[in-house]
C-alpha positions in Angstrom: -96.3 35.6 51.5 -94.5 39.2 51.2 -93.4 40.9 54.1 -94.9 44.5 54.8 -92.2 46.4 53.8 -91.5 50.5 53.5 -89.0 50.9 50.4 -85.5 52.8 51.3 -85.8 57.0 50.7 -82.6 58.9 49.2 -83.7 62.0 51.2 -83.4 65.3 49.2 -82.1 67.3 52.7 -79.6 64.6 54.1 -78.5 67.5 56.5 -81.7 68.9 58.1 -82.6 67.3 61.2 -85.6 68.9 63.9 -84.8 72.6 63.6 -83.6 74.3 67.0 -86.5 75.4 67.6 -88.8 73.0 68.1 -85.8 71.7 70.4 -86.1 74.4 72.6 -89.5 74.8 72.9 -89.9 70.9 73.9 -87.0 71.9 76.7 -88.8 74.9 77.5 -92.0 73.0 77.9 -90.4 70.1 79.4 -88.8 72.1 81.9 -91.5 74.6 82.9 -89.3 77.6 81.1 -90.5 80.8 80.0 -90.4 79.9 76.1 -88.0 83.3 74.3 -87.1 80.9 71.6 -89.0 80.8 69.4 -90.5 83.7 67.8 -94.2 84.4 68.4 -96.6 86.2 70.7 -98.4 85.1 73.5 -100.8 87.6 73.5 -103.9 87.6 71.5 -104.7 90.1 68.0 -107.0 92.8 67.6 -110.5 91.6 68.5 -111.8 94.1 65.0 -109.0 91.7 62.8 -111.5 88.6 63.6 -114.7 90.0 63.9 -113.1 90.8 60.0 -112.9 87.0 59.6 -115.9 86.1 61.5 -118.0 88.3 59.3 -116.7 87.3 55.8 -117.2 83.1 57.1 -121.2 83.9 57.9 -121.3 86.2 54.6 -120.7 82.4 52.7 -117.1 83.3 51.5 -115.3 80.5 52.4 -114.5 78.6 48.5 -111.7 79.0 46.7 -110.5 82.2 46.5 -108.3 83.7 43.0 -104.9 81.6 42.8 -103.6 85.1 43.0 -105.5 86.2 45.8 -108.4 88.4 46.6 -108.6 90.7 44.9 -109.5 93.6 47.7 -106.4 92.0 49.4 -103.9 92.4 46.7 -105.1 95.5 46.0 -105.0 96.6 49.9 -101.1 96.0 49.5 -100.2 97.4 46.5 -102.1 100.7 47.8 -100.3 100.5 51.4 -96.5 99.6 49.8 -97.1 103.1 47.4 -98.3 104.8 50.5 -95.1 103.8 52.4 -92.7 103.1 49.9 -93.6 105.2 46.6 -93.9 102.3 43.7 -96.9 101.4 42.3 -97.3 97.5 42.0 -100.1 96.3 39.8 -102.5 94.5 41.9 -103.5 92.1 38.9 -100.0 91.4 37.8 -97.4 92.0 40.2 -99.3 90.9 44.0 -99.5 87.1 45.1 -100.9 86.5 48.3 -99.3 83.6 50.3 -99.5 81.1 52.7 -96.9 82.5 54.9 -93.1 84.0 54.2 -91.8 80.7 54.5 -94.0 79.3 51.2 -93.2 83.1 49.9 -89.5 83.0 49.6 -89.5 78.7 49.1 -92.1 79.5 46.0 -89.7 82.5 44.9 -86.2 80.1 45.0 -88.4 77.6 42.9 -89.4 79.3 40.0 -86.2 81.1 39.0 -83.2 78.7 40.6 -82.1 75.3 38.1 -79.9 73.3 39.1 -75.6 74.2 39.1 -77.3 78.5 39.8 -75.8 79.5 42.9 -77.6 81.8 45.8 -75.7 83.9 48.1 -77.5 83.7 51.4 -75.5 86.1 54.6 -75.3 84.2 57.5 -76.3 84.3 60.2 -79.6 83.5 58.4 -83.4 82.6 58.6 -82.8 78.5 58.4 -85.5 77.8 55.1 -83.0 79.7 53.3 -80.3 76.9 52.4 -82.9 74.0 52.7 -85.0 75.7 50.1 -81.5 76.4 47.6 -80.6 73.0 47.4 -84.3 71.6 46.7 -84.3 73.8 44.2 -81.1 72.0 42.8 -79.3 74.9 43.4 -75.9 75.4 45.6 -75.9 77.9 48.4 -72.8 80.3 48.8 -72.5 82.3 52.4 -71.3 85.1 53.0 -70.7 86.1 56.6 -72.1 89.4 57.8 -69.5 91.5 60.2 -69.2 89.6 63.4 -69.7 92.0 65.7 -72.2 94.7 64.0 -74.0 92.4 61.6 -73.7 94.8 59.1 -73.5 94.1 55.5 -70.0 93.5 54.0 -69.7 94.4 50.4 -66.8 93.5 49.5 -67.3 89.9 50.4 -70.8 90.3 49.1 -69.6 91.7 45.9 -66.1 88.8 46.2 -69.0 86.1 46.1 -71.5 87.4 43.0 -69.8 85.1 39.8 -71.5 84.1 36.6 -73.6 81.6 38.0 -75.4 83.2 40.9 -78.7 83.5 40.3 -80.6 85.0 42.8 -79.3 86.9 46.6 -81.5 86.7 50.2 -81.4 89.7 51.8 -83.4 89.7 54.6 -83.7 93.6 56.7 -84.8 94.2 59.6 -82.5 90.9 60.5 -84.0 88.0 62.1 -82.2 86.9 64.7 -79.2 89.8 64.6 -82.1 92.8 64.9 -80.5 94.9 62.2 -81.5 97.5 60.0 -80.2 97.8 56.7 -79.5 101.8 56.2 -80.8 103.5 52.7 -77.1 103.4 51.6 -76.8 100.2 52.1 -79.9 99.3 50.4 -78.1 101.3 47.1 -75.3 99.7 48.0 -76.0 96.8 47.4 -78.2 98.0 44.1 -74.9 99.2 42.7 -73.4 95.8 43.3 -76.0 94.2 40.9 -76.6 96.8 38.4 -74.2 95.0 36.0 -75.1 91.7 36.7 -78.5 89.4 35.8 -79.0 89.0 39.8 -82.4 88.5 41.6 -83.3 89.5 44.7 -85.4 87.8 47.8 -85.7 90.8 50.3 -87.1 89.0 53.5 -88.8 91.8 54.5 -91.6 90.6 57.3 -90.1 92.5 60.5 -90.8 95.6 58.2 -93.2 97.7 60.4 -90.7 96.9 63.6 -88.1 99.5 63.6 -87.7 101.1 66.1 -85.8 105.0 67.8 -87.0 106.8 64.6 -85.8 104.7 62.1 -86.6 103.8 58.6 -87.3 100.6 57.2 -85.7 101.1 53.5 -87.5 98.3 51.4 -86.4 97.0 48.0 -89.2 98.4 46.4 -88.2 101.8 47.8 -84.9 101.6 45.2 -85.9 101.0 42.1 -82.9 99.6 40.8 -83.9 96.3 43.9 -87.4 96.7 43.0 -87.0 96.1 38.9 -85.1 92.5 40.1 -86.9 91.7 43.6 -89.3 89.4 44.8 -90.1 91.6 48.6 -91.7 89.0 50.9 -94.2 90.2 53.5 -96.2 88.7 56.9 -99.4 89.6 57.5 -98.6 87.1 60.3 -95.8 89.1 62.0 -97.4 92.5 61.7 -100.9 91.2 63.1 -99.5 89.0 65.7 -101.3 85.8 64.1 -98.4 84.0 62.7 -100.2 80.4 63.0 -102.3 82.1 59.8 -99.7 81.7 57.8 -100.6 84.9 55.1 -98.4 86.6 53.6 -97.7 88.3 50.1 -95.1 89.1 47.6 -94.9 92.3 44.9 -92.8 91.9 42.5 -92.7 93.2 38.8 -94.8 90.9 36.5 -92.9 89.4 34.6 -91.0 87.7 37.7 -94.8 87.5 39.4 -95.3 85.3 35.8 -93.4 82.7 36.8 -94.0 82.9 41.1 -97.8 81.9 40.3 -96.2 78.6 38.1 -95.1 77.5 40.9 -97.6 79.0 43.6 -100.3 77.5 42.0 -99.2 74.0 41.9 -97.1 74.3 45.0 -100.1 75.9 47.7 -102.8 76.7 44.6 -104.1 79.3 47.1 -105.1 80.9 50.3 -107.4 80.7 53.3 -110.4 82.7 51.9 -112.0 84.2 54.8 -108.5 84.8 56.6 -107.6 87.0 53.5 -111.3 88.3 53.1 -110.4 89.8 56.8 -107.6 91.3 56.4 -108.5 93.1 53.4 -111.2 95.1 55.3 -109.0 95.3 58.2 -106.4 97.4 56.1 -108.4 100.0 55.4 -107.0 101.7 59.0 -103.4 102.1 58.5 -102.8 102.5 62.2 -102.6 99.3 63.2 -99.0 98.7 61.3 -98.4 102.6 61.3 -98.0 101.5 65.4 -96.4 98.6 65.7 -92.8 100.3 66.2 -94.2 102.1 69.4 -95.9 98.8 70.5 -92.9 97.0 69.8 -90.7 99.7 71.4 -92.2 99.8 74.3 -92.2 95.6 74.6 -88.0 96.2 73.4 -87.4 99.5 76.2 -88.8 97.3 79.3 -86.6 94.5 78.2 -83.9 95.3 77.8 -84.3 98.2 81.2 -84.6 94.5 83.1 -82.1 92.8 81.5 -79.5 95.6 82.9 -79.8 94.0 85.9 -77.7 90.6 84.7 -74.3 90.3 83.3 -75.5 89.2 79.8 -74.0 92.4 77.9 -77.1 93.6 75.2 -76.6 94.0 71.5 -78.2 96.8 69.5 -81.2 96.5 68.7 -83.0 98.2 65.4 -86.1 96.5 64.3 -87.8 92.9 64.6 -89.1 91.7 67.8 -85.6 90.1 68.7 -82.9 91.0 71.4 -79.8 89.5 71.2 -77.0 89.2 74.3 -73.3 87.9 74.2 -73.4 85.6 77.6 -69.1 85.5 78.4 -68.9 87.4 81.3 -71.6 84.5 82.7 -70.3 81.4 81.0 -67.8 80.0 78.2 -70.1 77.7 77.0 -71.2 76.5 73.5 -73.4 78.6 72.5 -76.0 75.5 72.4 -74.7 73.6 75.4 -74.9 77.8 76.9 -78.8 77.6 75.2 -80.0 74.5 77.3 -78.4 75.6 80.8 -80.4 78.3 80.9 -83.3 76.8 79.7 -83.3 73.9 82.4 -81.4 75.6 85.3 -82.7 79.4 85.1 -85.8 78.9 83.4 -86.3 80.8 80.4 -85.3 79.5 76.4 -83.2 80.8 74.3 -81.5 80.2 70.9 -78.6 80.3 69.9 -77.1 82.5 67.6 -74.2 79.3 66.1 -78.1 77.6 65.0 -78.3 80.3 62.3 -75.0 79.4 60.6 -73.9 76.6 58.9 -71.9 74.5 61.3 -72.2 76.6 64.1 -70.1 79.6 64.5 -69.2 80.5 68.3 -69.3 84.1 69.2 -71.0 83.1 73.2 -74.5 85.1 72.0 -77.4 84.2 72.5 -81.1 85.6 71.0 -84.3 87.0 73.1 -87.8 87.0 71.8 -89.9 90.1 73.4 -93.0 89.7 71.3 -94.3 88.9 74.2 -97.1 89.7 76.9 -95.3 92.2 79.8 -96.0 89.9 82.9 -94.2 86.7 80.2 -91.2 89.7 80.0 -91.1 89.7 84.1 -91.2 86.4 85.0 -88.4 85.8 82.6 -86.3 89.3 83.8 -87.2 87.8 87.6 -85.4 84.4 86.7 -82.4 86.5 84.3 -81.5 88.6 87.1 -79.8 85.6 88.6 -77.3 85.9 86.2 
C-alpha cells in the first residue's frame, strides 16, 4: 500500500506571503482596534444601486453575459469616458468589464508581458503589481517616486526605460501616497514614451476622488497615452461596493483584442445582474460627480481631528488615504509602529514600507478615511493620545 502524499510544488511566487492588509486586519480584530488599515468603506452604498441589481435578478438576468461584458454597461462606460475625458472608445471593441481592477491589471500584464520583458513600477505601489509581472515571466524594474513628495522623478523613469521595457504601470490618484499627477506630468510621461513601444497600464481606480478643485487627468485624455494604454477603473471604489469586484478596462481595439484573449480564460465574464444594475445606475452621473465632495468632507474632518495629535499630515490630493509622519511620536520602524499603534492605541494603520520591495523606512503610516463619521471620530479620540 502506498501512503497518501502531497507532491512538492515549486512556488510561482516564492517571495509572496500573507499580505500586510490581512495581517493588520487580523490584528485589529484581535485587539478590538478601529481598522483604518484596509481600504474599504464601512458604510452602505446607495440603496438605489441595490434596487437596480435586485430588479435585474427579478427579471431573470442571471445567466452568462457576453464575455466582454453586458453591452449596456460597456456603452455607459464609453459614454462616461467621452463626457469626462473627450475620448470616444468603441463600446464593442475597446471596453471590457472585469472582475475588479486587480483582475484587470493582471490580465493586462499577462496579455502583453513575455518572459524576459521588463515592466517599470513606481514605488511605493499597490502590492499586486510586482507579482503580476512575475507570473507573466517578466522582470520588475522598480523606480522610486520622489521621497517626501511622492511625485514622479522623470529622470529616473527615463533611465529605467530600455530595449526590453514592455510596459509601465502608473497609478493616479495614488495609493498609498494620495498624490494626483498633474496634466504637465502626464504630458511628460507621454513625451518619454513617444519614441518607444512601451505600453501603459493606467491604474485609475480613485479617479473620482480628487480634492480642492484638482483635476484627474486620465491617460484617456492624452491622445499619445490613450493610444498605448490600458485604462483601468473600479465600480467598487466609485460606488462603495468593493466586494462586488466589478471594474472596467478601456484600450485601443488592437490591445483590447489581446486583453480579451486572456480575460476569457482567466475569468471569462463577470456577475450578470450587477452589470445590469451598474448600467442603469450610471444613467445618473451625480453619484460619481459628487464623490469628490463626499470624500473631501471626510478628509477634512479627519485631518482637522489629527491636528490634535503629534502626527504630521502629508498632503492628500486624492484617493481615500491619509499618510502621516509619526517621527515626533516614535522611532520604531514602520511595521512595528503600526503594530504598536493597533495594540496600544487601538487604531490599525498600514506601514508605507509595505509598498516597497524590501521596505523603505520613512516613519510614515497610511490611514484610510473611507469610514462612517462615527468610526473616524472614534479613531481620532484614540489618536489624540499621541
